[in-house]
MARDREN-546674 format. One line per field, with one value per residue (C-alpha): residue in three letters; x negated, y, z. Coordinates in steps of 0.001 Angstrom, whole numbers, plus 500000, padded with zeros to 6 digits. Example, Ala and Ser with C-alpha at 12.3 -4.5 7.8 and 13.67 -1.06 7.14 Angstrom:
MARDREN-546674
residuo: ALA;SER
east: 487700;486330
north: 495500;498940
up: 507800;507140
end
This chain:
MARDREN-546674
residuo: MET;SER;ALA;ASN;LYS;SER;ALA;ALA;GLN;ASP;LEU;PHE;TYR;THR;VAL;VAL;ASN;PRO;ALA;THR;GLY;GLU;VAL;VAL;LYS;GLU;TYR;PRO;THR;ALA;THR;ASP;GLN;GLU;VAL;GLN;ASP;ALA;ILE;ALA;ALA;ALA;ASP;THR;ALA;TYR;GLN;GLU;TRP;ARG;GLU;VAL;PRO;ILE;GLU;GLU;ARG;ALA;LYS;VAL;VAL;ALA;ARG;ILE;GLY;GLU;LEU;PHE;ALA;GLU;ARG;ALA;ASP;GLU;LEU;ALA;ALA;ILE;ILE;THR;THR;GLU;MET;GLY;LYS;PRO;LEU;SER;GLN;SER;LYS;GLY;GLU;ALA;GLU;PHE;CYS;THR;ASP;ILE;PHE;ASN;TYR;PHE;ALA;THR;GLU;GLY;PRO;THR;LEU;ALA;ALA;ASP;GLN;GLU;ILE;LYS;SER;PHE;GLY;GLY;GLY;LYS;ALA;ILE;ILE;GLN;LYS;ARG;PRO;VAL;GLY;ALA;LEU;LEU;GLY;ILE;MET;PRO;TRP;ASN;TYR;PRO;TYR;TYR;GLN;VAL;ALA;ARG;PHE;ALA;ALA;PRO;ASN;LEU;MET;LEU;GLY;ASN;THR;ILE;VAL;LEU;LYS;HIS;ALA;GLU;ALA;CYS;ALA;THR;SER;ALA;LEU;ALA;ILE;GLN;GLN;LEU;MET;GLU;ASP;ALA;GLY;LEU;PRO;LYS;GLY;ALA;TYR;VAL;ASN;ILE;PHE;ALA;ASN;HIS;ASP;GLN;VAL;ALA;ASP;ILE;ILE;ALA;ASP;PRO;ARG;ILE;GLN;GLY;VAL;SER;LEU;THR;GLY;SER;GLU;ARG;ALA;GLY;ALA;LYS;VAL;ALA;GLU;ILE;ALA;GLY;ARG;ASN;LEU;LYS;LYS;VAL;VAL;LEU;GLU;LEU;GLY;GLY;SER;ASP;PRO;TYR;VAL;ILE;LEU;ASP;SER;ASP;ASP;VAL;ALA;GLN;ALA;ALA;ALA;ASP;ALA;TRP;GLU;VAL;ARG;ILE;GLU;ASN;THR;GLY;GLN;ALA;CYS;ASN;SER;ASN;LYS;ARG;MET;ILE;VAL;MET;GLU;ASP;ILE;TYR;ASP;GLU;PHE;VAL;GLY;GLU;LEU;THR;LYS;LEU;ALA;SER;GLY;LEU;THR;PRO;GLY;ASP;PRO;MET;GLU;GLU;LYS;GLU;GLY;THR;PHE;ALA;PRO;MET;SER;SER;ARG;LYS;ALA;ALA;GLU;GLY;LEU;ALA;ALA;GLN;LEU;GLN;ASP;ALA;VAL;ASP;LYS;GLY;ALA;THR;VAL;HIS;ALA;GLY;GLY;LYS;LEU;HIS;ASP;GLY;ALA;GLY;ALA;TYR;PHE;GLU;PRO;THR;VAL;LEU;THR;GLY;ILE;THR;LYS;GLU;MET;ARG;ALA;TYR;SER;GLU;GLU;LEU;PHE;GLY;PRO;ILE;ALA;VAL;VAL;TYR;LYS;VAL;SER;SER;ASP;GLU;GLU;ALA;LEU;ALA;LEU;ALA;ASN;ASP;SER;VAL;TYR;GLY;LEU;GLY;GLY;ALA;VAL;PHE;SER;THR;ASP;ALA;GLU;ARG;ALA;ARG;LYS;LEU;ALA;GLU;LYS;LEU;GLU;THR;GLY;MET;THR;ASN;VAL;ASN;ALA;ALA;SER;ALA;GLU;SER;ALA;ASP;MET;PRO;PHE;GLY;GLY;VAL;LYS;ARG;SER;GLY;TYR;GLY;ARG;GLU;LEU;GLY;PRO;LEU;GLY;MET;ASP;GLU;PHE;VAL;ASN;LYS;ARG;LEU;LEU;TYR;VAL;ALA;ASP
east: 625603;622680;623282;621118;623079;626421;625067;624087;627698;629072;627433;629829;633450;633225;635680;635883;637861;639518;640473;636677;634780;632799;631767;633213;631857;630367;631053;629062;630452;630944;628312;629291;628860;631300;633738;633364;633839;637088;638621;637692;639175;642398;642689;641895;644216;647068;646853;647727;650093;652364;653204;654202;657995;659309;661114;657615;656010;658732;657692;654000;655541;657702;654820;652707;655842;655709;652037;652360;654994;652550;649659;651570;649268;645971;646914;648305;645068;643108;644826;645374;641489;641050;643423;644991;648524;650128;650004;653882;654040;651259;652910;656305;654505;653085;656494;658186;655854;657715;660989;659455;658100;661039;663286;661608;661072;664862;666140;663150;664685;667850;666401;663909;666700;667223;670244;672182;673382;675917;674901;676946;675218;675721;673285;672420;670318;668641;666403;663693;661524;658084;654797;652126;648906;646388;647117;645166;646653;644849;646406;646115;645228;648348;650284;647612;649849;653271;652027;650349;653304;655643;653246;652016;655415;657283;654349;653224;656898;657051;653699;651339;647886;646400;643133;643454;641148;642201;641203;637632;638659;640788;638131;638896;642489;641918;639875;642501;645066;642791;642605;646259;646972;644523;645908;649447;648439;648031;645484;642052;641903;645705;645009;641443;640208;637460;635588;635267;633758;635570;633407;634257;637996;637773;636157;638687;641504;639765;639034;641498;642021;643919;647414;648616;647818;649784;648412;649758;647835;647067;648431;644650;643908;647256;646486;642990;644313;646829;644664;642343;645272;646732;643436;643626;647301;648038;651218;651096;653185;652379;653618;652147;652832;656143;657529;660963;663886;665860;669047;671234;674415;675949;675927;678118;674890;672035;669680;670243;669767;666594;665382;666183;664359;661400;661232;661040;658472;656137;656138;652767;651565;653305;651461;654243;654710;658654;658679;660960;658349;660809;663601;666303;668820;671969;671612;674097;672440;668763;667742;668796;667321;664029;664171;664805;661938;659763;660624;659703;656454;655291;652964;651850;648123;645632;646047;644739;646959;646189;648025;650751;651439;654320;653623;650534;650008;647899;644918;645451;643468;640186;638449;638372;642241;642799;640435;642285;645647;644324;643178;646670;648167;645757;646437;650166;649468;647213;649969;652838;654088;655083;653713;656371;654219;650862;648807;645528;642757;641196;637266;635190;634610;638181;640861;643411;645764;648537;652130;653216;656588;656193;658639;658503;656902;657018;655901;652714;651397;649942;652478;655244;654005;651516;652280;651489;650184;650285;652345;653786;657523;658495;661826;663692;666687;669482;672941;674909;674911;673824;670735;669833;670063;667852;665182;665444;664578;662203;659254;656937;657494;660636;660238;663164;665696;668509;671360;673341;676820;679737;681622;680281;681672;680047;676622;677179;677879;674614;672657;673940;672091;668677;665900;664411;663949;665875;668733;670453;673603;673678;670279;666792;666018;667201;663838;664170;663089;665988;666037;663985;661440;660048;660023;660112;658352;654770;655801;655074;657063;658131;659875;659137;661048;664532;665727;663795;660628;660562;661116;657777;655155;657277;657616;661243;661115;664017;664689;666776;668243;670106;673364
north: 322479;320652;318282;320886;323792;321789;320832;324415;325808;323016;325107;328118;328971;330946;333668;334319;336836;334851;337938;338657;335347;337373;336204;338487;336942;333834;332403;329618;326313;325624;323872;320536;322360;325189;322460;320944;324348;325157;321739;322514;325924;324677;321974;324369;326896;324238;323614;327320;327996;325046;326372;329629;329958;329518;333013;334640;332607;333897;337658;336583;334859;337819;340160;337978;338603;342359;342413;340680;343511;346166;344898;343861;346040;345130;341404;341688;343099;340323;337312;339137;339444;335760;333857;336390;336766;339743;342371;342800;339100;338936;341702;339945;336833;338594;340139;336584;335643;338370;336336;332884;334156;336126;333097;330863;333633;334107;330428;328674;328755;327154;324694;323388;323289;320296;318091;315889;312547;310067;307546;304329;302860;305799;308605;311376;311303;314183;314676;317200;318750;319155;320005;317428;319335;320734;320243;320456;322585;321896;324740;325543;328490;329271;330867;331639;333442;331527;328025;328855;330790;327760;325415;327839;329657;326750;324977;327978;328330;324714;325409;323427;325049;325051;324342;325853;324636;326849;326449;327299;330077;331974;332614;336133;335779;333057;335308;338130;335632;334848;338487;338925;336136;337398;340815;339689;338423;334787;333296;332714;329368;328935;329675;328854;329296;326847;326806;323049;320608;317589;315154;317663;317560;313701;314050;316631;314407;311555;313542;312334;316073;316530;315240;315613;317177;319107;319117;321237;320222;317700;313963;312954;315134;313948;310381;310564;312706;310171;307375;308870;309917;306292;304795;307113;306817;310462;311880;313499;315924;316122;318727;317491;317961;318464;318416;319625;319284;322212;321101;323350;321605;324433;328366;331206;333414;331441;334481;335097;331491;331389;334734;333421;329973;332021;334306;331183;329349;332348;333321;333039;332218;329201;327917;326944;323411;323704;325458;324600;322294;320464;322337;319916;321476;320167;319917;322350;325289;323886;325680;328958;328510;327652;330602;332966;331442;331961;335600;336124;334205;335887;338879;338992;339909;339346;342112;343062;341602;344708;346746;344652;346466;345342;342797;341454;338231;337467;334992;331315;330883;329870;329019;325269;325163;327043;324568;321849;322903;323552;319824;318560;320771;319745;316176;316769;318818;316167;313506;315491;318123;321700;324840;327646;330472;331142;327734;329794;329692;332927;333208;334563;334026;334983;332339;333660;331082;332248;331646;328849;327212;323526;320883;317570;315915;312032;309335;308798;312207;313267;316148;313652;312328;314787;318141;321078;323613;326749;328975;326230;326047;322500;322088;318672;318118;315899;315044;314112;314340;310777;311330;314577;312682;309650;312042;314335;311083;309743;311153;309928;313281;314299;317681;319876;320212;322499;321829;324713;324735;327011;324109;324011;320828;319064;320523;319407;315671;315575;317305;314960;312089;313925;311858;314840;316369;319729;319801;323058;323844;327134;328290;327528;326958;327842;329015;331055;330603;328964;326290;323109;322404;319143;316293;312337;310052;311082;314794;313801;313470;315731;319034;322468;325675;325858;323674;320635;322567;322301;318645;317299;317843;317472;314827;314190;312795;311131;312514;310135;310356;307799;308164
up: 363580;365356;368289;370490;369366;370238;373652;374329;373585;376097;378777;378001;378016;374567;373846;370257;368342;365614;363632;363052;364304;366499;369911;372424;375619;377104;380501;382130;382851;386579;388485;390192;393616;392272;391447;395109;396322;394559;395520;399106;398972;397476;400174;403140;401823;401450;405090;405751;402702;403413;406976;405767;405618;402084;402429;402962;400289;398070;398703;397374;394430;393572;393852;391352;388885;389547;388715;385527;384544;385720;384024;380636;378420;379799;379818;376270;374988;376369;374723;371528;371374;372626;370519;367835;369254;367591;370453;370946;371470;373762;375993;375711;377190;380102;380830;380532;383347;385427;384733;385754;389007;389890;389166;391520;394174;394075;393468;395124;398800;397722;395323;398105;400712;402747;401375;403424;401803;402828;405435;405325;408296;410801;411780;409676;406358;404932;401696;402577;399661;401040;399382;398600;398341;395973;392255;389229;386157;382685;380464;376707;374710;372886;375751;378083;380700;380276;380625;383812;385109;384610;386314;389204;390202;391469;392924;394863;396189;397427;399336;397172;396029;392550;391026;387336;384361;381338;377783;376886;374622;377297;379946;380227;380733;383220;385316;384805;386270;389160;390045;389748;392240;394749;394249;395024;398297;397918;400603;399463;397698;397183;393570;392159;388497;387500;384443;384512;381721;380789;383136;386004;385287;385636;388976;390077;389191;391094;394220;396989;397977;394571;394624;390992;387688;385098;381543;378483;375202;372670;372696;372956;376066;377655;377145;378602;381517;382279;382026;384730;386902;386734;387756;390826;391439;390815;389640;386156;384165;380414;377834;374500;370962;369039;365650;366420;363863;362926;361043;359064;358134;356592;356762;355513;355404;353945;353709;357436;358216;356509;358226;361581;360829;359480;362500;364838;362658;362417;366148;367681;364044;364073;367253;369721;370666;370392;367214;364210;362432;360223;358850;357367;355199;353576;349891;348829;350556;350291;347143;348309;351749;350220;348050;350865;352951;349810;349621;353341;352922;349604;349214;352844;353635;356569;359308;362622;365488;367614;364907;363554;360199;358195;355491;357406;359322;362089;362435;364072;367177;365571;362306;363423;363865;360558;358743;360287;358997;355722;355350;356391;353598;351019;351795;351159;348010;346609;347287;345541;347917;346646;348036;347085;348922;350744;351411;351395;353948;353490;353353;355859;359743;360535;360876;358533;357034;354831;356015;354034;352514;351841;350419;348988;351920;351984;354553;352820;353604;357053;357227;357758;360941;362222;363934;361763;364435;362392;360086;357651;357083;356001;354523;353759;351709;353052;351704;354735;358632;358925;356742;358829;362022;360780;359636;362631;364802;362519;364553;367541;369075;371013;372545;371270;368258;367209;364924;363079;361765;361443;363073;366468;367334;364115;365237;368850;367674;365756;368559;371087;369171;368828;370729;372507;375843;374767;372260;371026;369057;367120;368897;368018;371801;375280;376529;379699;383253;384345;381664;382149;379481;378532;376002;375707;373433;372553;373508;377173;380361;383312;383232;383818;384624;385881;388839;387715;387812;391464;391468;390097;392546;395681;398624;398528;402114;403686;407500;409298;412651;414310;416160
end
């Protein structure tokens, strides 16, 4: 690709169907004046929105949730075209947004209520939760609606307003969200979508009218955003990569354990931050477990994500992403890893990468330390709980993790020692609107969803009234 061609592409948010490689639509990047107008609109709307009683804000937030449900079919078709998610999963994502907005509409007034604390010097001391202003959200392509919902819902309830910069691949869904917000009754400017480029994003973060930024994305993007925000003394929430351990200590039904693990790994074609990217299995069931995974991964063919026929698999989000995953896999194979099924990047313009079962990973391989963001199930063999724990924690990431055993106490004992923001016993995750989501180490910091979701971009103001 020539430099001129690359520069020209930077002028657009380009929607490409990953099943075909065809350009669906191009949207021009915002002008600098449009960026300034977006910030001004969000700042102006904040002055009005923060004065609306939280019970009234809740009605609008609840209506946003209703519209996600009412428009689920339409919204699903958009993101299946944009990033290749199987249609039923796309619809499920839109419907999950309804749960998130409903949760904060219902629980928000209580979560944001004043809290009186003990005052040992007399008088009355109250912690008040107040909005802080306009916020910037930088959202990824893998869950185009869900990621926005978990950022927007609690902050709209608090009285903050939002400038939203979505992934370049998801421009059509970004506009659909903007329209949905307006139709739900948000004041003009309370939620503003902007097709900003990277330089403009830096300017938005630096603008004194913007009071914080939330990013879900890569480590590289998170580090850059945090650097800019730090220079400008802005609060940041980061949800970055993950390489979650999925530890199986024992099982009385190995086939079912493998089927459950495979279903988690293959969801969204393996493109989930908190997917089970490292399956750590005790040696006495390891061979059977790998054999069952291999059966599940064998014989699959590329399919249309709009149709979801049995025995087919969906494309990854882009050809570039699929090629990157193929390079990681090839590095592992070249250094001695074993592919039991799949492993092929299909020819053509589409982004079809065969679901893969991979074993024999060692520290010399990229796959040991890097996140594999695609449909590769990596399985490790261990011989003790202590070895399983050491391997699980030997990662720069710390998003989530899960431990399985017929002895729940044994599993909990190990799960308690995982260096993660979320740890689960006999469940892959506890992912619901009421459960906080976030990580530690290079998986980022801050929390979304649940009661902690309203504790990030908020002025926890002390009100003290003397006797």
